[in-house]
C-alpha positions as CSV (number, residue, x, y, z in Angstrom):
1,C,158.0,16.5,62.7
2,N,155.3,14.2,64.2
3,K,151.9,15.7,63.3
4,A,150.3,13.9,66.1
5,D,152.5,15.6,68.6
6,P,152.5,19.5,68.5
7,A,155.5,19.6,70.8
8,S,157.6,18.1,67.9
9,Y,156.8,20.9,65.4
10,A,159.9,22.6,64.1
11,I,160.2,26.2,65.1
12,W,162.7,28.8,63.7
13,K,164.2,30.5,66.8
14,D,167.3,32.6,67.2
15,G,168.7,31.6,63.9
16,Q,168.2,27.8,64.3
17,W,165.5,25.2,64.0
18,T,164.2,23.8,67.2
19,T,160.9,22.2,68.7
20,R,158.5,23.6,71.1
21,Q,159.4,20.8,73.5
22,E,163.0,21.9,73.4
23,L,162.0,25.5,74.0
24,M,159.9,24.5,77.0
25,E,162.5,22.3,78.5
26,R,165.1,25.0,78.0
27,D,162.8,27.3,80.0
28,G,162.7,24.8,82.8
29,R,159.1,23.6,82.1
30,V,157.8,20.0,82.4
31,W,154.8,18.5,80.6
32,H,152.3,17.8,83.3
33,E,148.6,17.0,83.0
34,G,148.2,18.4,79.5
35,K,150.3,21.6,79.9
36,W,153.8,22.7,80.1
37,R,154.4,23.9,83.6
38,L,157.1,25.1,85.8
39,P,158.2,22.7,88.7
40,Q,156.9,25.3,91.2
41,E,153.4,25.2,89.7
42,I,153.4,21.5,89.6
43,A,154.3,21.4,93.3
44,L,151.5,23.8,94.0
45,L,149.1,21.7,92.1
46,E,150.1,18.5,93.9
47,D,149.8,20.3,97.3
48,Q,146.3,21.4,96.3
49,K,145.3,17.8,95.4
50,K,146.4,16.7,98.8
51,L,144.4,19.4,100.5
52,D,141.3,18.6,98.4
53,A,141.6,14.9,99.3
54,K,142.0,15.7,103.0
55,E,139.0,18.1,103.0
56,K,136.9,15.3,101.2
57,E,138.1,12.9,103.9
58,W,136.7,15.2,106.6
59,V,133.4,15.6,104.7
60,N,132.9,11.9,104.7
61,K,133.9,11.5,108.3
62,I,131.7,14.3,109.5
63,Q,128.8,13.0,107.5
64,Q,129.1,9.6,109.2
65,W,129.4,11.2,112.7
66,R,126.3,13.3,112.0
67,Q,124.3,10.2,111.2
68,W,125.5,8.6,114.4
69,L,124.1,11.6,116.5
70,A,120.7,9.9,116.3
71,T,122.0,6.4,117.4
72,D,123.6,4.8,120.4
73,K,127.0,6.1,119.0
74,A,125.8,9.7,119.6
75,R,128.3,10.3,122.5
76,Y,131.2,9.2,120.4
77,A,130.1,11.2,117.4
78,R,129.6,14.3,119.5
79,E,133.0,14.1,121.1
80,S,134.7,13.4,117.7
81,I,133.0,16.5,116.1
82,L,133.9,18.8,119.1
83,A,137.5,17.6,119.1
84,I,138.2,18.8,115.5
85,E,140.9,21.4,115.1
86,D,141.8,21.1,111.4
87,P,140.7,24.1,109.3
88,L,140.2,21.6,106.3
89,A,137.1,20.3,108.2
90,V,135.2,23.5,107.9
91,R,133.5,22.5,104.7
92,G,132.2,19.3,106.3
93,L,131.1,21.0,109.5
94,K,129.2,23.6,107.4
95,G,127.5,20.8,105.7
96,G,126.7,19.1,109.0
97,L,125.2,22.3,110.4
98,I,122.9,22.7,107.3
99,A,121.9,19.1,107.3
100,S,121.1,18.6,111.0
101,K,117.5,18.8,112.0
102,S,117.7,19.2,115.8
103,R,118.7,22.2,117.8
104,E,121.1,20.0,119.9
105,D,122.9,18.6,116.9
106,R,123.3,22.1,115.2
107,V,124.7,23.5,118.4
108,V,127.3,20.8,118.3
109,F,128.4,22.0,114.8
110,V,128.3,25.6,115.9
111,R,130.6,24.8,118.8
112,A,133.0,22.9,116.5
113,L,133.1,25.7,114.0
114,A,133.8,28.2,116.8
115,R,136.7,26.0,118.1
116,I,138.3,26.3,114.7
117,G,137.6,30.0,114.4
118,N,139.2,30.7,111.0
119,P,137.5,33.1,108.5
120,D,135.6,30.5,106.7
121,A,134.3,29.1,110.1
122,N,133.4,32.6,111.3
123,E,131.5,33.3,108.1
124,A,129.5,30.1,108.5
125,L,128.6,31.1,112.1
126,A,127.6,34.6,110.9
127,A,125.3,33.1,108.2
128,C,123.7,30.8,110.7
129,S,123.2,33.6,113.2
130,L,120.9,35.2,110.5
131,V,119.0,32.3,108.9
132,D,118.8,29.5,111.3
133,P,115.1,28.9,112.2
134,D,115.9,28.4,115.9
135,E,116.6,31.6,118.0
136,E,118.8,29.6,120.5
137,V,121.1,28.4,117.8
138,R,121.3,32.0,116.2
139,L,122.2,33.4,119.7
140,T,124.7,30.7,120.3
141,C,126.5,31.6,117.0
142,L,126.4,35.4,118.0
143,D,127.8,34.6,121.5
144,Y,130.9,33.0,119.9
145,L,131.4,35.7,117.2
146,K,131.2,38.8,119.4
147,K,134.2,37.4,121.4
148,K,136.3,37.1,118.2
149,K,136.0,40.7,117.1
150,D,136.5,39.7,113.5
151,P,136.2,42.8,111.2
152,R,135.2,40.5,108.3
153,V,132.2,39.4,110.3
154,V,131.2,43.0,110.9
155,D,131.3,43.7,107.1
156,F,129.3,40.6,106.6
157,Y,126.5,41.9,108.9
158,V,126.7,45.4,107.4
159,G,126.1,43.9,103.9
160,R,122.9,42.1,105.3
161,L,121.5,45.4,106.4
162,K,120.3,45.9,102.7
163,D,118.6,42.4,102.6
164,S,115.1,42.3,101.2
165,S,113.9,40.5,104.4
166,N,113.1,42.6,107.4
167,A,113.9,39.7,109.8
168,I,117.4,39.5,108.3
169,V,117.9,43.2,108.5
170,N,116.8,43.2,112.1
171,R,119.0,40.3,113.1
172,A,122.0,41.9,111.3
173,G,121.4,45.1,113.2
174,R,121.2,43.3,116.5
175,A,124.4,41.4,115.7
176,L,126.2,44.7,114.9
177,K,125.1,46.0,118.3
178,E,126.7,43.0,119.9
179,M,129.9,43.4,117.9
180,G,130.3,46.9,119.2
181,D,132.3,48.0,116.2
182,P,132.2,51.8,115.6
183,S,132.5,51.3,111.8
184,A,129.0,49.9,111.8
185,I,127.4,53.1,113.2
186,G,127.0,54.8,109.8
187,P,125.4,51.8,108.0
188,L,123.1,51.3,111.1
189,I,121.8,54.8,110.9
190,E,121.1,54.5,107.2
191,S,119.1,51.4,107.8
192,L,116.9,52.9,110.4
193,V,114.4,53.9,107.6
194,T,113.2,51.3,105.2
195,V,110.7,51.7,102.4
196,H,108.3,48.8,101.3
197,K,106.2,48.9,98.2
198,C,103.2,46.8,97.5
199,R,100.3,46.8,95.0
200,V,96.8,47.1,96.4
201,S,93.3,46.9,94.8
202,G,89.9,47.9,96.0
203,G,86.8,49.6,95.0
204,G,88.6,52.7,93.6
205,G,90.9,50.6,91.5
206,S,94.5,49.7,92.2
207,G,97.7,51.7,92.9
208,K,100.9,51.7,94.9
209,T,101.1,52.1,98.7
210,N,104.3,53.3,100.2
211,A,104.9,52.6,103.9
212,T,107.7,54.3,105.6
213,F,108.9,53.0,109.0
214,S,110.9,55.6,110.8
215,S,113.3,55.4,113.8
216,G,110.7,56.9,116.0
217,G,108.3,54.1,115.3
218,G,105.8,56.2,113.2
219,I,104.3,54.9,110.1
220,G,103.5,57.1,107.1
221,L,101.3,55.9,104.2
222,S,101.0,57.5,100.8
223,M,99.2,56.4,97.7
């Protein structure tokens, strides 16, 4: 056998000598990109390559249009972004939403994601509704999401009720109220009481202070 080619190694199989290559070919496999693969697997790999290439193409297009939003080509760029319907453009739209500095530009990307409305787009809108620094942008995301009634978005907000940031917890609670999904009632009740711990120091030394905020608005302190 050819030592440089493992496929040519002799193998004793079913009472006769054969090679790995012959065994693989007998099984219907083809050598493709360094591995023996079935034709169906190769077809899936090739399809994925095409999808990745198309997604990358969208990323490049959207990046160019985002840059044009600050130029005399702004109208064309805005119309091009808002006309997108291909789910493969979601990655590029998310990137545009994150990179845009102005409220108006981010709203354009929010509207484009809402137009596509697949799970990835909805998740991007849900995240934006919690972390965007501009309240109008956050509320615009929420306006679109509450019309979709997507249970995965509800689950996303429920998960944020345990966030370490009070602002995120409050926004997630407000979003769940807008969603109007009964499944969120239990998690909302549990989140009504939060405990924060901090280390304090003073004349009497240092210790831990626990502050409990109750649903009734009262604050209890204990050392």
